[in-house]
C-alpha positions as CSV (number, residue, x, y, z in Angstrom):
1,X,67.9,103.5,102.3
2,X,69.1,101.3,99.3
3,X,72.3,99.6,99.6
4,X,74.7,100.8,96.9
5,X,75.8,98.3,94.2
6,X,79.5,97.5,94.5
7,X,79.9,95.5,91.4
8,X,82.4,92.6,91.4
9,X,83.5,90.2,88.5
10,X,84.5,86.6,89.1
11,X,86.6,84.9,86.4
12,X,89.3,82.4,86.2
13,X,91.3,80.1,84.0
14,X,94.4,77.9,83.8
15,X,97.7,79.9,84.3
16,X,100.9,79.3,82.4
17,X,102.9,79.1,85.6
18,X,102.2,79.0,89.3
19,X,104.1,82.2,90.1
20,X,102.5,84.4,87.6
21,X,99.0,85.6,86.4
22,X,99.2,84.9,82.6
23,X,96.6,82.6,81.3
24,X,97.3,79.7,79.0
25,X,94.3,80.3,76.8
26,X,92.3,83.6,76.8
27,X,89.5,81.9,74.7
28,X,89.0,79.4,77.6
29,X,88.5,82.0,80.5
30,X,85.7,81.1,82.6
31,X,83.6,84.3,83.3
32,X,81.6,83.2,86.4
33,X,79.6,86.5,86.6
34,X,79.1,89.9,87.9
35,X,77.8,90.3,91.4
36,X,76.3,93.2,93.3
37,X,78.6,93.0,96.5
38,X,81.7,91.3,97.6
39,X,79.9,88.6,99.9
40,X,78.1,87.2,96.8
41,X,81.2,87.4,94.6
42,X,83.3,85.7,97.3
43,X,80.8,82.9,97.6
44,X,80.8,82.3,93.8
45,X,84.7,82.5,93.8
46,X,85.0,80.0,96.6
47,X,82.6,77.5,94.9
48,X,84.6,77.7,91.6
49,X,87.9,77.5,93.4
50,X,86.7,74.2,95.4
51,X,85.5,72.8,91.9
52,X,88.9,73.0,90.4
53,X,91.1,72.2,93.5
54,X,92.6,69.2,91.6
55,X,94.2,71.5,89.1
56,X,97.0,73.6,90.6
57,X,97.2,75.9,87.7
58,X,93.6,76.9,87.6
59,X,93.0,80.2,89.5
60,X,89.9,82.3,90.1
61,X,89.9,86.0,90.8
62,X,87.5,88.7,92.3
63,X,87.8,92.0,90.5
64,X,86.3,95.1,92.3
65,X,84.7,96.5,89.4
66,X,83.1,99.4,91.4
67,X,86.7,100.7,92.1
68,X,87.3,100.8,88.3
69,X,84.0,102.4,87.5
70,X,84.1,105.1,90.3
71,X,87.6,105.5,91.8
72,X,86.6,108.0,94.2
73,X,84.5,105.3,96.2
74,X,87.7,103.3,96.7
75,X,89.1,103.2,100.2
76,X,92.6,104.0,98.6
77,X,91.2,107.3,97.3
78,X,90.1,108.5,100.6
């Protein structure tokens, strides 16, 4: 049996403030990549977050693309 692809996007950038999610400059967003599962996306997110730990306004995110592509597979839809 083949493991289903549960695509995840990892990206980040510098935020305008620590209490929001508005980026300072959209042209400078760092798109780390698209990953086939959460485990590999989390590893990429963690590596990038650790590289930028000295910049408090730099944030990286994991987006569950599979939930956007097929909302029926989302646990919230069940």
